[in-house]
C-alpha positions as CSV (number, residue, x, y, z in Angstrom):
1,M,0.1,0.3,-0.2
2,K,3.0,2.0,1.4
3,L,5.1,1.6,-2.2
4,F,1.8,2.9,-4.3
5,K,1.5,6.0,-2.1
6,I,5.2,6.6,-2.8
7,L,5.3,6.2,-6.2
8,K,2.3,8.9,-6.3
9,K,4.5,11.9,-5.2
10,T,5.3,13.6,-7.7
11,R,9.3,14.6,-6.5
12,V,9.6,10.2,-7.1
13,V,8.0,10.8,-10.5
14,I,10.4,12.8,-11.3
15,L,13.1,11.3,-10.0
16,L,11.7,8.1,-11.7
17,I,11.6,10.3,-15.4
18,F,15.2,11.3,-15.1
19,I,16.5,7.5,-14.0
20,I,14.4,6.1,-17.3
21,I,15.8,8.9,-19.5
22,S,19.5,8.0,-17.9
23,L,19.2,4.1,-18.6
24,L,18.1,5.5,-22.3
25,A,21.2,7.3,-22.5
26,I,23.5,4.5,-21.5
27,N,21.7,2.3,-23.2
28,P,23.5,-0.8,-21.4
29,Q,23.8,-3.8,-23.9
30,F,24.8,-6.9,-21.4
31,G,26.5,-10.0,-23.5
32,A,26.9,-8.4,-25.9
33,Q,29.7,-9.6,-27.5
34,G,31.7,-8.9,-31.5
35,V,33.8,-6.3,-33.1
36,A,32.8,-2.4,-33.9
37,I,34.7,-0.4,-36.8
38,K,36.0,2.2,-34.5
39,N,38.0,4.0,-37.6
40,V,38.1,4.1,-41.4
41,A,41.4,4.9,-43.4
42,K,41.2,7.5,-45.4
43,N,41.2,6.9,-49.0
44,S,41.6,3.2,-47.9
45,T,40.3,-0.2,-49.8
46,A,37.3,0.1,-46.6
47,E,36.4,3.6,-47.9
48,F,36.5,2.6,-51.2
49,A,33.9,-0.6,-50.8
50,G,31.7,2.1,-48.9
51,I,31.8,1.3,-45.5
52,I,31.6,5.1,-43.4
53,N,34.1,6.2,-41.2
54,P,32.1,7.0,-37.6
55,S,31.7,10.4,-36.6
56,A,33.0,11.3,-33.5
57,E,29.6,12.3,-32.0
58,T,28.8,8.6,-33.0
59,S,27.1,6.6,-29.5
60,P,29.3,3.6,-29.1
61,T,26.8,1.1,-29.4
62,T,25.7,2.4,-32.2
63,L,28.8,2.0,-34.2
64,E,28.4,-0.3,-37.0
65,K,29.3,-3.7,-36.6
66,I,31.2,-7.1,-38.0
67,K,29.1,-9.8,-37.9
68,E,30.8,-12.1,-40.6
69,V,34.3,-12.5,-42.6
70,N,34.4,-14.1,-45.3
71,G,31.6,-16.3,-44.4
72,E,32.8,-17.0,-40.8
73,T,31.3,-15.1,-38.1
74,I,33.1,-13.2,-35.5
75,T,32.8,-13.6,-31.7
76,S,35.6,-11.7,-30.9
77,L,38.7,-8.5,-31.3
78,E,41.4,-11.9,-31.2
79,Q,38.9,-14.3,-34.1
80,Y,39.1,-10.9,-36.1
81,S,42.3,-10.4,-36.6
82,S,43.1,-14.3,-36.4
83,I,41.0,-14.3,-39.7
84,I,42.3,-11.0,-41.4
85,D,45.9,-12.6,-41.0
86,S,45.3,-15.3,-42.6
87,I,44.3,-13.9,-45.7
88,E,46.9,-13.8,-48.8
89,E,47.6,-10.3,-49.9
90,N,45.3,-9.0,-53.0
91,S,42.5,-11.4,-52.4
92,K,39.2,-11.0,-51.6
93,V,37.4,-9.8,-48.4
94,T,34.1,-10.1,-47.9
95,I,32.7,-8.3,-44.4
96,T,29.4,-8.7,-43.4
97,T,28.0,-5.8,-40.7
98,N,24.8,-5.2,-39.4
99,K,24.3,-2.5,-42.0
100,D,24.9,-3.7,-45.0
101,S,27.9,-6.2,-46.7
102,Y,31.4,-5.0,-48.1
103,T,34.0,-6.6,-50.6
104,L,37.5,-5.3,-50.2
105,L,40.7,-6.0,-51.5
106,K,43.3,-7.3,-49.2
107,S,46.3,-5.0,-49.6
108,D,48.6,-3.9,-46.7
109,N,45.8,-2.3,-44.3
110,L,42.5,-2.5,-45.0
111,G,42.1,0.8,-43.0
112,L,40.0,-0.6,-40.7
113,E,40.6,0.0,-36.8
114,V,38.2,-2.5,-35.1
115,Q,37.3,-2.4,-31.1
116,D,35.3,-4.7,-29.1
117,V,31.5,-4.4,-28.9
118,S,30.9,-1.4,-26.6
119,T,28.3,-2.9,-23.7
120,S,26.6,1.0,-23.2
121,N,27.1,4.5,-24.4
122,I,29.5,5.6,-21.2
123,R,32.6,7.3,-22.9
124,K,35.7,6.0,-21.2
125,G,38.4,8.3,-20.6
126,L,42.1,7.4,-21.5
127,D,42.7,6.4,-17.4
128,L,40.4,3.2,-18.4
129,Q,40.6,2.7,-21.7
130,G,44.5,3.5,-22.0
131,G,46.0,5.8,-24.3
132,T,48.2,8.9,-24.0
133,R,47.6,12.9,-22.4
134,V,50.4,15.8,-23.3
135,L,49.6,19.1,-22.3
136,L,51.1,21.5,-24.5
137,K,52.1,25.1,-24.0
138,P,52.6,27.8,-27.0
139,E,56.9,28.8,-27.1
140,T,55.5,32.2,-27.4
141,E,52.3,34.1,-26.8
142,I,49.3,33.4,-28.8
143,S,46.0,34.9,-29.4
144,E,42.5,32.8,-28.6
145,Q,42.4,32.8,-32.8
146,E,45.2,31.7,-32.9
147,R,44.8,28.9,-30.4
148,T,41.7,28.0,-31.9
149,E,43.9,27.2,-35.7
150,L,46.3,25.1,-33.6
151,I,44.6,23.2,-32.5
152,D,42.6,23.4,-35.7
153,T,45.3,22.1,-37.7
154,M,46.2,19.9,-34.8
155,R,43.0,17.9,-34.6
156,Y,43.2,17.3,-38.8
157,R,47.0,16.2,-38.5
158,L,46.2,13.2,-35.7
159,D,43.2,12.8,-37.6
160,T,44.8,12.2,-41.0
161,Y,47.6,9.9,-39.8
162,G,44.2,7.6,-38.3
163,L,44.4,8.4,-35.1
164,K,40.8,8.1,-33.5
165,D,39.1,9.2,-29.7
166,I,41.1,12.2,-29.6
167,E,40.1,15.4,-27.3
168,I,41.7,18.5,-27.9
169,R,41.1,20.9,-25.8
170,K,42.1,24.6,-24.9
171,T,42.9,25.0,-20.7
172,N,44.2,27.7,-18.7
173,D,45.5,28.1,-15.2
174,L,44.8,30.2,-12.5
175,L,47.3,32.5,-13.7
176,G,46.1,33.0,-17.1
177,N,48.6,31.1,-19.1
178,K,47.2,29.4,-22.3
179,Y,47.7,25.5,-22.9
180,I,46.3,22.6,-25.0
181,L,45.7,19.5,-24.0
182,V,45.5,16.5,-25.8
183,E,43.9,13.4,-24.9
184,L,44.6,10.2,-27.8
185,A,43.8,6.7,-27.0
186,G,45.9,3.9,-28.4
187,A,48.6,6.3,-29.2
188,T,52.1,5.4,-28.0
189,K,54.6,8.8,-26.4
190,Q,56.7,8.7,-29.4
191,E,54.1,9.0,-31.9
192,V,52.9,12.1,-30.0
193,T,56.1,13.9,-29.1
194,E,56.7,13.3,-33.0
195,L,53.1,14.2,-34.4
196,I,52.2,17.0,-32.3
197,A,55.4,18.1,-30.0
198,S,57.7,18.4,-33.4
199,Q,56.3,21.0,-35.3
200,G,56.1,19.1,-39.0
201,S,58.1,21.9,-40.6
202,F,58.9,19.5,-44.1
203,E,61.1,21.0,-46.5
204,A,62.7,20.0,-49.8
205,R,65.8,21.7,-50.8
206,I,68.4,21.8,-53.8
207,G,71.7,23.6,-52.5
208,D,70.0,26.5,-50.4
209,D,67.0,26.6,-52.4
210,V,63.7,25.3,-51.0
211,V,61.9,24.2,-53.6
212,F,59.0,23.1,-52.2
213,S,57.3,23.0,-48.1
214,G,54.5,20.8,-46.9
215,G,51.0,21.6,-46.7
216,K,48.3,22.7,-49.3
217,K,50.0,25.8,-50.4
218,D,53.3,23.8,-52.4
219,I,51.4,20.4,-52.5
220,T,48.1,19.2,-54.8
221,F,48.5,15.6,-54.0
222,V,50.1,12.4,-51.9
223,C,50.0,9.2,-52.6
224,R,49.2,6.6,-49.3
225,N,47.2,3.5,-48.7
226,D,48.2,2.7,-53.1
227,G,50.3,0.6,-53.8
228,S,51.2,1.4,-57.5
229,C,52.5,4.8,-55.9
230,A,53.5,4.3,-52.5
231,G,54.8,1.5,-50.4
232,I,58.2,-0.1,-49.4
233,R,60.0,-0.5,-52.2
234,D,63.4,-2.4,-51.4
235,C,64.9,-4.0,-47.9
236,S,68.0,-5.5,-47.2
237,K,70.2,-7.2,-44.8
238,V,72.7,-4.6,-43.1
239,Q,75.5,-5.2,-40.3
240,D,73.2,-3.9,-37.6
241,G,69.9,-5.3,-38.7
242,Y,67.8,-4.7,-41.7
243,Y,67.4,-1.5,-43.9
244,C,64.2,-0.9,-45.4
245,K,63.1,1.8,-48.3
246,F,59.6,3.2,-48.5
247,E,58.4,5.7,-51.8
248,F,55.4,7.5,-52.3
249,Q,54.4,10.2,-55.1
250,I,53.3,13.5,-54.6
251,K,52.4,16.0,-57.3
252,L,53.8,19.7,-56.3
253,T,51.8,23.2,-57.7
254,Q,52.8,24.5,-60.8
255,E,54.5,27.2,-58.5
256,S,56.3,25.3,-56.7
257,A,57.7,23.1,-60.0
258,E,59.1,26.1,-61.5
259,R,61.4,26.7,-58.1
260,H,62.4,23.2,-59.4
261,A,62.9,24.1,-62.8
262,A,64.9,27.3,-61.7
263,A,67.0,25.3,-59.0
264,T,67.8,22.8,-61.6
265,D,68.6,25.3,-64.5
266,E,72.0,25.7,-63.6
267,L,73.7,22.5,-62.2
268,T,76.1,20.8,-64.0
269,V,75.5,17.1,-65.8
270,N,77.7,14.3,-64.3
271,I,78.1,10.8,-64.5
272,S,77.6,8.5,-62.0
273,Q,79.4,5.1,-61.2
274,S,76.1,3.1,-62.8
275,G,76.7,5.2,-65.6
276,Q,73.1,7.1,-65.4
277,E,73.5,10.7,-66.0
278,M,72.7,13.1,-63.0
279,L,72.4,16.7,-62.0
280,S,75.4,17.7,-59.7
281,K,73.1,18.4,-56.4
282,T,70.9,16.4,-54.7
283,I,67.3,16.9,-53.9
284,D,67.2,16.9,-49.6
285,F,64.1,15.9,-47.2
286,Y,64.5,17.8,-44.4
287,L,61.4,17.3,-41.2
288,D,62.3,20.1,-38.7
289,N,65.8,20.8,-40.2
290,T,66.9,17.2,-39.6
291,L,67.8,15.4,-43.1
292,V,65.9,12.4,-44.1
293,D,66.8,11.9,-46.9
294,S,68.9,12.6,-50.0
295,L,67.8,11.8,-53.6
296,Q,70.0,12.0,-57.1
297,I,68.6,14.4,-59.9
298,S,68.2,12.9,-63.0
299,A,69.5,15.3,-65.8
300,D,66.4,14.9,-67.9
301,L,64.8,17.1,-64.7
302,K,67.5,20.0,-65.6
303,G,65.0,23.1,-65.9
304,Q,62.1,21.2,-65.9
305,A,59.3,22.0,-64.1
306,A,58.3,18.8,-62.7
307,T,55.0,18.2,-60.9
308,D,55.2,14.7,-60.0
309,I,57.8,14.1,-57.3
310,V,59.2,10.4,-55.1
311,I,60.0,11.0,-52.1
312,S,61.6,8.2,-50.2
313,G,62.8,7.5,-46.3
314,P,64.6,4.5,-44.6
315,G,63.4,2.2,-41.7
316,T,65.2,0.1,-39.9
317,G,65.0,-2.8,-37.5
318,N,67.0,-5.8,-35.9
319,T,64.5,-8.0,-38.3
320,E,63.4,-7.3,-41.9
321,Q,59.7,-7.2,-40.3
322,E,60.7,-4.2,-37.6
323,A,62.2,-3.1,-40.3
324,I,59.5,-2.6,-42.6
325,Q,56.9,-1.5,-39.6
326,D,59.6,1.2,-39.1
327,S,59.3,2.1,-42.2
328,L,55.9,2.0,-42.8
329,K,55.8,4.3,-39.5
330,S,57.7,6.4,-40.9
331,M,55.8,7.0,-44.9
332,N,53.0,7.1,-43.1
333,K,54.3,10.2,-40.8
334,L,55.6,12.1,-43.7
335,Q,52.7,11.7,-45.4
336,T,50.7,13.3,-42.7
337,I,52.8,16.6,-42.1
338,L,53.4,16.7,-46.4
339,I,49.4,16.9,-46.6
340,T,48.8,18.5,-43.3
341,G,51.7,20.7,-43.7
342,S,53.3,22.3,-40.2
343,F,52.1,24.0,-36.9
344,P,52.4,27.7,-37.2
345,H,53.4,27.6,-33.4
346,K,56.1,26.2,-32.0
347,L,54.5,24.1,-28.4
348,E,56.5,23.0,-25.3
349,I,55.6,19.6,-23.8
350,V,54.5,20.8,-20.3
351,K,53.3,17.4,-19.0
352,L,53.5,13.4,-20.8
353,D,51.5,10.7,-19.4
354,S,50.8,7.2,-21.2
355,I,48.4,5.0,-19.3
356,S,48.7,0.9,-20.8
357,P,45.2,-0.9,-21.5
358,L,46.0,-3.4,-19.7
359,L,46.5,-0.7,-16.5
360,G,43.5,1.0,-17.7
361,G,41.1,-2.2,-17.6
362,E,42.8,-2.7,-13.9
363,F,41.7,0.8,-12.7
364,M,38.4,0.6,-14.1
365,R,37.9,-3.2,-12.7
366,N,38.9,-1.5,-9.2
367,A,36.8,1.4,-9.6
368,I,33.8,-0.9,-10.1
369,I,35.1,-3.0,-7.0
370,T,35.6,-0.1,-5.0
371,G,31.9,1.2,-5.5
372,L,29.7,-2.0,-4.6
373,L,32.0,-2.0,-1.3
374,A,31.5,1.6,0.1
375,I,27.6,1.1,-1.0
376,L,27.7,-2.5,1.0
377,A,29.7,-0.3,3.9
378,V,27.2,2.7,3.6
379,A,24.2,-0.1,3.7
380,I,25.7,-2.2,6.7
381,V,26.5,0.8,9.2
382,I,22.8,2.6,8.2
383,F,21.2,-0.6,9.4
384,I,23.6,-0.7,12.0
385,R,22.5,2.9,13.2
386,Y,18.7,3.0,12.2
387,R,18.3,-0.5,12.6
388,K,15.5,-0.4,10.3
389,L,15.1,-1.8,6.5
390,N,12.8,1.0,5.5
391,I,15.0,3.3,6.1
392,A,18.3,1.7,5.1
393,I,17.4,0.3,1.8
394,P,15.5,3.6,0.1
395,L,19.1,5.5,1.3
396,V,21.2,2.9,-0.9
397,L,18.7,2.8,-3.5
398,T,18.6,6.3,-4.1
399,S,22.6,6.4,-4.2
400,I,22.8,3.8,-6.8
401,F,19.8,6.1,-8.7
402,E,22.0,8.9,-8.0
403,V,25.2,7.2,-9.3
404,I,23.2,6.7,-12.6
405,I,21.4,9.8,-13.2
406,I,25.0,11.3,-13.3
407,L,26.3,8.2,-15.5
408,G,23.1,8.7,-18.1
409,I,23.3,12.7,-18.1
410,S,27.7,12.0,-19.0
411,A,26.3,9.4,-22.1
412,L,23.4,12.3,-23.0
413,F,26.8,15.2,-22.9
414,K,29.7,12.7,-24.6
415,R,31.7,13.4,-21.3
416,Q,34.5,11.1,-20.7
417,L,34.1,8.6,-17.3
418,D,37.8,8.7,-16.3
419,L,39.5,8.4,-13.0
420,A,38.6,11.9,-12.1
421,A,35.2,11.5,-12.5
422,I,34.8,8.3,-10.7
423,A,36.3,10.3,-7.7
424,G,34.3,13.3,-8.1
425,I,30.7,10.4,-8.0
426,I,32.1,9.2,-5.1
427,A,32.5,12.5,-3.1
428,A,28.8,13.5,-4.8
429,V,27.5,10.2,-3.6
430,G,29.0,10.4,0.1
431,T,27.9,13.9,0.1
432,G,24.3,12.5,-0.8
433,V,25.0,9.8,2.1
434,D,25.6,12.5,4.7
435,H,22.7,14.8,3.3
436,Q,20.2,11.8,3.3
437,I,20.9,11.4,7.2
438,V,20.6,14.7,8.2
439,I,16.9,14.1,6.5
440,V,16.5,11.0,8.5
441,D,17.8,12.5,11.7
442,E,15.3,15.9,11.3
443,T,12.0,13.4,10.7
444,L,12.8,10.8,13.3
445,S,13.9,13.5,15.6
446,K,11.9,12.4,19.6
447,M,13.6,15.9,20.5
448,T,11.9,18.1,18.1
449,E,8.8,16.6,17.3
450,Q,7.1,18.3,20.3
451,F,8.3,22.0,18.9
452,Y,8.2,21.4,14.9
453,S,5.9,19.8,12.2
454,W,6.7,16.8,10.2
455,K,7.1,19.5,7.2
456,Q,9.3,22.5,9.6
457,R,11.7,19.6,10.3
458,I,12.5,18.6,6.6
459,K,12.8,22.1,5.8
460,R,15.6,22.5,8.8
461,A,16.8,19.2,6.4
462,L,16.8,21.1,2.9
463,F,18.5,24.1,4.8
464,I,21.4,22.5,6.2
465,I,21.1,20.4,2.5
466,M,21.1,23.8,0.5
467,A,24.4,25.5,2.8
468,A,26.4,22.8,2.1
469,Y,25.5,22.6,-1.1
470,F,26.9,26.3,-1.9
471,T,29.8,25.2,0.1
472,T,31.0,22.6,-2.1
473,L,29.8,23.9,-5.2
474,F,32.4,27.2,-4.9
475,A,34.9,25.2,-3.0
476,M,34.4,23.2,-6.2
477,M,34.6,26.3,-9.1
478,P,38.2,26.8,-8.7
479,L,39.2,23.2,-9.5
480,L,37.5,23.6,-13.0
481,F,40.3,25.9,-14.0
482,A,43.7,24.6,-11.6
483,G,46.1,22.7,-12.4
484,A,46.0,24.0,-16.2
485,G,42.1,21.8,-16.0
486,L,43.7,18.4,-14.9
487,L,41.5,18.1,-12.6
488,K,38.2,19.4,-14.5
489,G,36.5,16.2,-14.7
490,F,36.4,15.7,-10.8
491,A,35.4,19.1,-10.1
492,F,32.5,19.0,-13.1
493,T,31.3,15.6,-11.9
494,T,31.2,16.9,-8.3
495,I,29.5,19.6,-9.4
496,L,26.6,17.7,-11.7
497,G,26.6,14.6,-8.7
498,I,25.8,17.2,-6.0
499,T,23.0,19.5,-8.4
500,V,21.3,16.0,-9.2
501,G,21.3,15.0,-5.5
502,V,19.8,18.4,-3.9
503,F,17.5,18.9,-6.3
504,L,16.5,15.2,-7.4
505,T,17.5,12.7,-5.3
506,R,17.2,14.1,-1.6
507,P,13.3,16.0,-2.0
508,A,12.9,12.4,-3.9
509,F,13.9,10.6,-0.9
510,A,12.5,12.7,1.8
511,A,9.3,11.9,0.0
512,I,9.7,8.3,0.4
513,I,11.0,8.7,4.1
514,E,7.9,10.8,5.4
515,T,5.3,8.1,3.8
516,L,7.7,5.4,5.1
517,T,7.5,7.0,8.7
518,E,3.9,7.8,9.0
519,E,2.0,6.2,11.8
């Protein structure tokens, strides 16, 4: 009877509505298994086959799921990798998803980045899924507009390189210093340092003359993911291991081609050891003022406005496979920089953290276990204190509902859940338990019963709660900006949690206690 009376309370109905909305936003997928497409590389075999690259706004549970590869059902990431690796080069690959069926030709890389199917729409932050976080500071003072342009260039470069799950945002400290915070899931420290911390200034020089540089101003086309104009051309064993050489074709603008013609017009023709006619100077490729490679220039190109140029570079390793992988990584980086151009400002690494995916998974498990143990401990203490299940059970359930709503709002607004956010949730729930104990004590107080009505006692409790709410709110505000924004997740989640508690769960809990303690 009292249950129906509780469900008729307006404050309880509002709470239930928010719980339902939160569960829909989280969209839990119990028992989900399989593989989902996380990223599709540009100009790759997968893109040409019609597979659409998911946007950053795509919810984790709505990612396109791979059901079969060449007729074999896919149930895990390991199984998918094993099947793809077993398929011979230049063979047809038929991929069936929950949306369509695609036929691809296997090359060095299909251009697909996959992950395990998500069990909910909760987006895991760097601490929970692994990756690299880097805090960058421009070496010179820049305006807000320049910082925005720098972030746009940075995002374009990372996207072109093929990295996904990227979060780049502006952040300041309390002293007014400007920073850029970058979080990349699955990226290594080396990749981050090479792609972000370096300015990425590419120049092709003949002698002291710069013939062309990276970016759209001088380059109209960069070949990638096409074996006919890009790939590993030669591998050989050397004294310390293996040496491989990559090559890829680019097309220059007419203006750059004319600079090439002018730089080669006065050069003399020499005969090489192999009997070929070559010009007296080489074309040298520099990346951030470091020589990457040098190529001989054929005598046929003397004074010619050549628009087709071949870029090459080396890769080394202890084994041939390591050398090939090193060459491919170097080629991908160089192609990316040639496409995107250099950053307009040099950046200094202030802080660089890297977390392995295994460690991130362990953090997640520990956080869940800690949360469950905390709820159990609270339930035991509350029962010992009041000796009434009709108080302990609603208090624990209300705390659980509070967590669900916080996670639902985070999923709805696509906020990432990291360790700082989990700490904020625990802090908010802990504050909520304190507030609920105040409500219970005021409701059950024998001493105040003779002086105050039930409504007056609840008003006293809510006054205490609101005072504590604003105290916590103002205490958290500086943390949104302190530490160059690294504490923002904790502060934001704490503020969200106490706000949900004060305006949703506390009033509903008070209504529940009112009904359950009625004579």
